[in-house]
C-alpha positions in Angstrom: -51.8 -12.8 48.3 -50.3 -14.0 45.0 -52.6 -11.6 43.0 -51.4 -8.7 45.2 -47.8 -9.6 44.4 -48.6 -9.6 40.7 -50.4 -6.3 41.0 -47.5 -4.8 43.0 -45.0 -6.1 40.5 -47.1 -4.5 37.6 -47.1 -1.2 39.4 -43.3 -1.4 39.9 -42.9 -2.3 36.2 -45.0 0.7 35.2 -43.1 3.0 37.4 -39.8 1.7 36.0 -41.0 2.2 32.5 -42.2 5.7 33.2 -38.9 6.5 34.9 -36.9 5.1 32.0 -39.0 7.1 29.6 -38.5 10.3 31.5 -34.7 9.7 31.6 -34.7 9.1 27.9 -36.7 12.3 27.3 -34.4 14.3 29.5 -31.4 12.9 27.7 -32.9 13.4 24.2 -30.1 14.6 21.9 -30.3 18.0 20.4 -30.8 18.4 16.6 -30.2 21.3 14.4 -32.8 23.1 12.3 -31.8 25.5 9.6 -34.3 27.9 8.1 -36.1 31.3 8.1 -38.3 32.8 10.7 -41.9 33.3 9.5 -43.5 34.3 12.8 -42.5 35.5 16.3 -44.4 35.6 19.6 -43.2 35.9 23.2 -42.5 32.2 23.6 -42.5 30.7 20.1 -40.9 30.9 16.7 -42.5 29.8 13.5 -39.8 28.6 11.1 -39.8 27.5 7.5 -37.0 24.9 7.6 -34.5 24.3 4.8 -36.1 20.9 4.2 -39.5 22.5 3.5 -41.1 21.8 6.9 -43.1 24.6 8.6 -42.3 24.3 12.3 -43.3 25.8 15.6 -40.3 26.0 18.1 -40.8 26.9 21.7 -38.5 29.5 23.5 -37.6 29.4 27.2 -35.8 31.7 29.5 -32.7 29.6 29.0 -32.7 29.8 25.2 -29.4 31.4 24.1 -29.4 33.8 21.2 -26.2 34.6 19.2 -25.7 37.1 16.4 -24.0 36.0 13.1 -22.2 38.7 11.2 -19.8 38.7 8.3 -16.1 38.3 8.9 -13.0 37.6 6.9 -9.7 35.7 7.2 -8.0 38.7 8.7 -10.3 38.4 11.8 -8.7 35.1 12.6 -5.4 35.3 14.4 -3.3 32.8 16.4 -5.2 32.3 19.7 -8.6 32.9 18.1 -11.2 30.4 19.1 -13.1 29.1 16.1 -15.4 26.4 14.8 -15.3 25.0 11.3 -17.5 22.5 9.5 -15.3 20.7 7.0 -14.9 17.6 4.8 -11.9 15.3 4.7 -9.3 15.4 1.9 -7.2 12.6 0.6 -4.1 13.8 2.4 -5.9 13.7 5.8 -6.4 17.4 6.1 -9.8 19.0 6.2 -11.4 21.5 3.7 -13.7 24.0 5.4 -17.3 24.4 4.4 -17.6 27.4 6.7 -15.7 29.0 9.6 -17.2 30.8 12.6 -15.2 32.9 15.0 -16.2 33.0 18.6 -15.8 36.1 20.8 -13.4 35.7 23.7 -16.2 35.1 26.3 -17.3 32.1 24.3 -13.9 30.5 24.0 -14.1 26.8 24.8 -17.6 26.3 23.5 -18.0 22.8 22.0 -14.3 22.1 22.2 -13.3 19.1 20.1 -13.7 17.3 16.8 -16.9 15.4 16.0 -19.3 14.4 13.1 -21.5 17.1 11.8 -24.6 17.3 9.7 -23.9 20.1 7.3 -22.9 17.8 4.4 -22.3 14.1 3.9 -19.1 13.0 5.8 -18.6 16.5 7.3 -17.2 17.1 10.8 -17.2 20.1 13.2 -13.9 21.2 14.8 -14.0 23.7 17.6 -10.7 24.9 19.0 -8.0 27.5 19.3 -6.0 28.6 16.3 -2.3 27.8 16.6 -1.0 28.7 13.2 -2.6 30.7 10.3 -0.8 30.3 7.0 -2.4 32.6 4.4 0.4 32.2 1.8 -0.2 28.5 1.6 -3.8 28.2 0.7 -5.2 29.8 3.9 -4.5 26.9 6.2 -5.5 26.9 9.9 -4.1 24.7 12.6 -6.8 24.2 15.2 -5.9 22.8 18.6 -8.5 21.3 21.0 -8.3 19.1 24.1 -6.7 15.8 23.0 -6.0 16.6 19.4 -5.3 18.9 16.4 -6.6 19.4 12.9 -5.3 21.3 9.9 -8.1 23.0 8.0 -7.8 24.5 4.5 -10.1 27.5 4.0 -10.8 28.1 0.3 -11.4 31.7 -0.9 -15.1 31.2 -1.4 -15.8 29.7 2.0 -18.1 31.9 4.2 -16.4 33.2 7.4 -18.6 34.7 10.1 -18.4 36.1 13.6 -20.6 34.8 16.5 -21.4 37.3 19.2 -23.8 37.2 22.1 -27.2 38.5 21.1 -30.8 38.8 22.3 -34.3 38.2 21.1 -34.4 41.5 19.3 -32.6 39.6 16.5 -35.5 37.2 16.1 -37.6 38.8 13.4 -39.6 37.6 10.4 -37.3 36.9 7.5 -34.2 36.3 9.6 -32.2 33.2 8.7 -31.3 31.0 11.7 -29.6 27.8 12.8 -31.2 26.5 16.0 -30.3 23.6 18.2 -33.6 22.0 19.5 -34.7 19.2 21.6 -37.9 17.2 20.7 -40.2 15.9 23.5 -42.2 12.7 23.3 -45.2 14.5 22.0 -43.2 16.1 19.2 -42.8 19.6 20.8 -39.6 21.4 19.7 -37.8 23.6 22.2 -34.8 25.8 21.2 -31.7 25.4 23.3 -29.7 28.0 21.3 -30.3 30.1 18.2 -27.7 31.6 15.9 -29.5 34.4 14.0 -28.2 36.2 10.9 -27.8 39.9 11.4 -28.2 42.5 8.6 -29.3 39.8 6.1 -26.5 37.3 6.9 -27.4 33.6 6.4 -25.7 31.5 9.1 -23.5 29.0 7.1 -23.1 26.5 9.9 
């Protein structure tokens, strides 16, 4: 009887561990991979990552593809929805490392201000442009739920448009930024892909 209880408890423990592992896998945070496509098939991409790794990334029916095209400061107007990776300045404002402009149908994507991995100490701010002051060093006021940031956009900072795309953009030689999840066995699966169009390198 006692042995049966121990055996039962062991089974319960194993089930609990398996369940916890499954939950952790399901909740695995996405990570970004930047690189160049070196191979394409119906359900996978081969990518030479910026850090030198050669990776195989799975595609699913839910993988979102976006086109990245060149833009300029004149494409940004009050009310535009943008994202910007930036680093803090001494006066508390942010200096942009890049700016990407969302189309109206993607307004609200990733709204907020959070740490980002483009450079040491960088952040990502996604929000709606309130003010755009071109005469004062090209400064954007970006509003998001619960806050606001002022972002200086230097002349040499890349500005791009993001637009809905499809898998026809995924070709050998195309530069991408992809958000992937990693399973327990190391398999990488793309959640979204921003692909440079007409030779553009996504700066995000």
